[in-house]
N, C-alpha and C positions, 0 to 999 in steps of 0.2 A: 441350337443345338445338334447333338448328330448324339441318335437314338445308343447307349453302347451295349446296356443288358446289364448290368453288373451287379443287379441286386437280382435275387431269386423270388421274392416275393412272397406272401404272408401264404400261399395256397401252393407254394413248393413242393412237389411229392404227392399232388392230386391229380389223378388221371379221369379224363373227358374225354367220351366218344361226343360227337356230335355227327350227328343224320337230318341235321333243317338244313334248309336253304332258302335264301334269298336273303331277306334282313331281321326276322324275330331270333328265329333258331340261331344264325351265325353271329349276332347281337349279343347276344346271352355267355354264346362260347367267347367270341372277342372281351369280355368283360372280366369273364376268369379266366383266358389267359392272361388278359392285361395282369394282374395278378397271383400270377405264377403258375397258374396251372398248367396242365402239356393237354394240349389239345390237339388229338386224332379223328379229325376231319373226315366223314368219309364219301366220297363222290361218286356219280354214275363216272363208269370209264370214257375215255375219249370226251362228255363234251362237258362235266365237273358243272361247279354249281354255277348257274346264270347269274350271279354275281359277277364274276369274272370279266362279264361286258359292260356292267351298267356305271355307270355315274355320267359327266357330261363334258364337252368337250371333243379333241379328234382322237385324247386318250386316255379314256375312262381309267382311274385310279382308283374305285372304290372299294375295289375287292385287294387294292393294300393294306385300307383300313383296317378291312372289317375280317380279313381272313390272316392279319399278321398276331403272329407265336402259333402260328396252328400248323400242325404238318397234314398232309394228303396224303390218304391213303385209297388209292379208285378202288373199288368196292359196289358190287350191280348187285342195291338190294332186293332186284325182283326175281332172284336164277338164287337157285339153292346153295348152290358156293356161296355165294354173298347173303347170305341169309344165316350162315354156318361160322364165317368170320365175324361176322357183325353180333354174332350169340359169344365165340368163344375172346373177342378183347370189351364186351360189355362184363363177361366174368371177373373179367380185373382191373375192371374202372370205377371209378367211382362214383362218378355221375352220366346221366345219359341225358344228351339233348336234344329233342327232336321236334318239329315243326308241322309234323303234314297235319294232313286230315285225320277229325278221330277215325278210327277205325282201321287204318293204312296199316300202323304194324301188324295189328293181329293179323289183318289178311295176306302181313308175309311173314306168317309163322313167326314173330317177334311182337309176341304179347308181355307189356312191362309187364304181370303177374308171374310168368313164365321166366324173364329177366332173371324174375328180383328171386323168384325160387331158386334158381342157380347161385345166386350173387346175395344173398338179405339183406347187403349191408350194402348194395345201386342205390342210389338217388334216381329218380328216372323223372328230366324236367318235363312237360308237357307244356307247349304253347297255339296255340289254337284259336282261330275266331270268337266262338260262341265257347267253349271250355267242355270239356268236353262231360257232361249229361247236359241237359235239357234237351225242352222240345225243340233245341237249333242245332246240337249238338252237329248232329251228321253235315250242317251247310257250308258250302264251302266261304273262306272269310278273309278279306284281306284288312291291309290295315289301317284302307280309309274306312272301310265298310264300319268298321269295329269305332272309331272316330266316330262317324254317323252316327251310331247304336246307343252309345255312352255319351251322343251330348257335346262333345264339341266341335261338330262342323256347324252347327247349329246357333253356336253364339262368335261363328269366327268369319269378320266380313264387316261389311257395311249395311242397316237396314232396306236400301233400296234396290239390292241385289243381289245373288242365288249366296251360297254358304262359300268362304273360298275355303281354299286348300294353306296348311302354315309355312309350305314350304320346305318339309322335309319328311320324313318317314314317322311322326311321331308313337302314333301309334303302334307300330314293331316296334320302337324301341322300348316304347313303355312296356310294353306287354316281357321282350327282354328283359329289362332292368327286374320286375318284378320277381317271374321265372328266377335272375342270378339272386335275387332277397334270395327267393325260396329252397333254392338250394345252399345258402350259407346258413339260412338257417336250421334246415333236415340237418347238414354239418355237424348242426353244435346239439340236434337231439341224436346224433347215428354216436358222438363222442360217450353221449351217457348211458346211452342203451345198444349200441351195438350194431341197431334197426335205419334201415335204408326205409325210403315214403316215393310219394308218387308228387313231385308239383303240379300242380292246373293252371296252367297263366293263362285267362282269354285274354282277346286283346278288347275288347266292350269295357271288361273288366276294367284293363288295367288303365283305361280312360277314363271313367267314371269314378276312381278312384282319386284324379284331379281335379276332379268338376268342382270344386270346395263345396259350398254351400247350393247347388244349383236345386240340386231335392229336396233340402232341407227350406229353405224358403217358398217351395211350389207346397211343399206341407205344410207347414205353420202358417204360411200366409195368400196360397194362390199366385208369387208373382212367379211371372215365366221369364228368367234372361234371356236379353234379345243382342242380337247381331248389332253395337255401336261403334266400329272402325278404330279408331285409335282410344279412342276414351272408355273408364267403365266409369258407367253413372253412379254419382253420389263420391267418387274422388276424385278431391278437385285439390290441387292441380296435376292432372298426372299426366302428359302426352308431349308429341313433338312438337315442336314449333321450328318455327322457317326459319332461319338466317337468310343473311346477304350472299352468302355462298351456301348454303345447303341446310342444316339439319339439325336438329339437337333434342334429345329426351332430357325431359326437367322432368322427377317426382319427389314435389315438394306437397304432398298432402296433412301434414304432419302439420298441428301448430305453429308450434316452433318453428319449425323449417318454414314453413313460410310467412311468419314475420320475417326471418333473416331473406328469404327470396324479393317481399319486399321493398327492403332495406335495398336492398342490390340495385332492384329497379329506379332505388330514388325513389319510392313510393312510399315508404314507413307507415303514412299513414292505411293503406290500405290494411293494415294487420288488426288494424282497431275499429274498421269500417263493419258494421254491426252484416253485414252482407256477407262479409268473407271474414272474418275473426273466428268462426265456428266450424269445426269439418262438418258439421250439418251446413251451416248458410253455405261454406263455398261450394258443396252438393248441388243444393239448391242453386245456385249463380251459378254453375261450371260455365255455361256456353259464352253467356260475359264477362267472366275470371280470364278462359283463358284468350277473348279477345284482347283483353288488355295489354296481356301475355305477350301476343304474337305479334301485339304493333311494336311493344317494347324490343324484343326479340330480333325481328325486322332490320332493326338500324345498325346491327349489329354484326360480325363474321362470326363464325363456327367456337375461331380460336381466343375472339375474344370474352365470345358469351363462357366459354369453357375457365376460362381467369377471374372471371365475377365467381361461376357457381364454386369455384376450389377454394376461394377468399372466403366466401361465404358458406362454408360446410352446408352445400344443397347439394344435395343428390342428384346426380346428372350426368349424360354423361352422351359421343357420338354414337351414331351407330355404323358401327363397319361390317362391312364387307374380307373377306380374305387376303387383298390384297393390303387394306388395316393394322389386317391383324399382325401380319406376316412384319409388321415396317413396326408395332409397338414395343417399346422398349418393356414394357410390362410383361408381355405373355411373350419376350425372350427371357425376362429375368425369372420366371418358378417356370417354366419351360413349359409353357403352356403347349406348345409346338415345339414338334421332333422333327428331324433330319430322319428319314431310316434307307439305309444303301439299298438301291433295286436292280435284280441283273439288267434288267430292260431299261426304264428309263434312269438309270447311275443311280437316283436319289429319288423320293419321294418326302417330303414334307408335311404332317400328319395332325390332326390332333396329340399328343400326350395322354398320360395313364394319370387317370381320379377317380375317388380323391386323393391327396399325396397322404401316406403313412407316414412318422415319422421314425417308423423303429424297421422295417418290413416293405420300404416302396414300392408298386408293382412298377417294371417294365418293359419296351419290347425289345426283345431278347433274338429274336429272329424273325426275317420280314415274311410277307405273306409266300405261300410258295406259292413260286410260277407256274410247273405243268403239273397236271392234274397225276395222281400217283406216284410223284416223284417219291414219296415218303416211303414206299408204300413193304418195303426189303428194308429197312432201317425199323420201323414199328413193329414188325412182325417177328424180328430178329428178340429188337428189346421186350415186347410185350412179351410174346410166343413160344420164343428161346429157338424162331422156324425162321429158312427164309422163306421167303416170297413168290 
């Protein structure tokens, strides 16, 4: 599907100044932009955001995703002129996003308290490693550090190896998502009171929030969750299983679901076996149960196993990479992937806008700016009524 940008989105009319760089701040801007907000991204003249050069392959394209729906304004925040421009723009903005080290805005004469004094309706989203307060606030922090402190890295990987990385910058994007959620909540509050506020999103706290019961389990019973590879202790069967031509994920840990899996295996008696009949029993015999399932799946192709799982209504699925996503009819039917025209690459296929709203869906209305500051004049005229 080619992105058409016909829908203005639920945040149409909301103006956002993005001062962030790299991932966390810009991803928050991407989310708000996808939902219709006008995003003016302030970039250092000449060099721009380092994300312009990030990605893999001989033609990195991450910038095309994270900067979609944005306008690029060249602005040196270290200069008096750039700081004044930032003040002028935030005076007319609804939201400011920044993900610099705490204290940086204050050093640049852009203290959020002063910006909000000039524009009391302004919502300031501040994304940082450790938050704006506390003994670690002044420390430098990237997403991986937040993942480590928040508990994520300790449980990812295999027990006989060092902690593994997920493969994407989950700490950054989680903190950005919570920053976006905070901004939306602050908009609702402003609608009732007319007052903006500060949204303080810390990388480590965003990771901590999704760590399920790791802290409470330790608090109650002293249990420490450890690295367990592709399984979750006590939850069985739920694993990746080998086939003749690949691998396939099956999640059949509910009693009724496991009974359907056992029937599909041609071994319905397993569902009544005391070792596997209940959730607790399957968890206690997880390894031997996985071995039984592996013995069966290894005789089938992925397509054969998938057909059996669909027929038996067992939650299961293929392990996709980008090529398989682009070929899948479900991705196409739901426009989970869209193709965006690009001045340099011709077109770039990327993830669509989520979640989907029935009345005011978000959209990709414009591709990422190719040149640093390419929209400076247009934004200054539209926002400030003056030439750049």
